[in-house]
C-alpha positions in Angstrom: -8.1 -42.6 -50.7 -6.2 -45.7 -51.1 -2.0 -44.5 -51.4 -0.8 -44.5 -55.2 1.7 -46.5 -56.7 5.4 -44.6 -55.7 6.6 -42.5 -58.8 9.7 -43.9 -60.1 12.7 -42.3 -59.8 14.4 -42.2 -62.7 11.9 -41.8 -65.2 11.0 -38.4 -66.5 7.3 -37.1 -65.0 5.1 -38.1 -68.1 6.5 -41.3 -68.1 5.7 -42.0 -64.7 1.9 -40.5 -65.9 1.2 -42.7 -69.1 3.2 -45.4 -67.6 1.7 -48.4 -68.9 -0.3 -46.7 -71.3 2.6 -44.6 -73.7 1.9 -43.2 -77.3 3.2 -45.5 -80.0 3.6 -44.3 -83.0 5.5 -45.6 -86.3 6.7 -49.2 -85.9 5.1 -49.3 -82.6 8.1 -47.3 -80.6 7.3 -45.2 -77.8 6.6 -41.2 -79.4 7.6 -40.0 -77.0 7.1 -36.6 -78.3 3.5 -37.4 -78.3 3.6 -38.7 -74.2 5.4 -35.2 -73.1 2.5 -33.7 -75.2 -0.2 -35.7 -73.4 0.8 -35.4 -70.3 1.7 -30.9 -70.5 -2.1 -31.1 -72.0 -3.6 -32.6 -68.7 -1.6 -30.5 -66.3 -3.2 -27.3 -68.4 -6.5 -29.1 -68.4 -6.6 -29.9 -64.3 -4.8 -26.8 -63.5 -2.5 -28.4 -62.0 1.5 -27.0 -61.0 4.3 -28.6 -60.1 7.9 -27.4 -59.3 8.0 -24.3 -62.1 11.7 -23.5 -63.2 11.9 -21.3 -65.4 15.9 -21.3 -65.8 15.0 -25.5 -65.7 13.2 -28.5 -68.4 9.3 -28.0 -68.7 8.2 -30.3 -65.1 6.9 -32.6 -67.6 10.7 -33.1 -68.9 12.2 -33.5 -65.4 12.9 -36.7 -63.6 11.2 -37.6 -60.8 13.7 -37.4 -58.3 14.0 -33.5 -59.2 10.0 -32.8 -58.2 10.0 -31.7 -54.9 8.5 -35.1 -53.1 5.1 -32.3 -52.2 3.9 -32.8 -55.8 4.7 -36.5 -56.1 1.0 -36.9 -55.6 -0.8 -34.9 -58.1 1.4 -36.6 -60.2 0.4 -40.1 -59.0 -2.6 -38.4 -59.0 -2.8 -37.4 -62.7 -1.4 -41.3 -63.9 -5.0 -42.1 -62.8 -7.0 -38.7 -65.3 -4.7 -40.3 -68.6 
């Protein structure tokens, strides 16, 4: 499998997954709630878990640079599943 595009470290996991296909809401603005919901559904549906931290933000809300490097690959692969 060829190398996937690297993650954008300053963007959240959900933003990285939706990059280029962000859902639009009213007035053609990015619907962040829908984007986070879609990413969370992908993780659940595909049984993928990254960096669980009950005390912190949900993994899809966490900036990519705060996710363990070993979990970057699943996020890159989920980008293709959206």
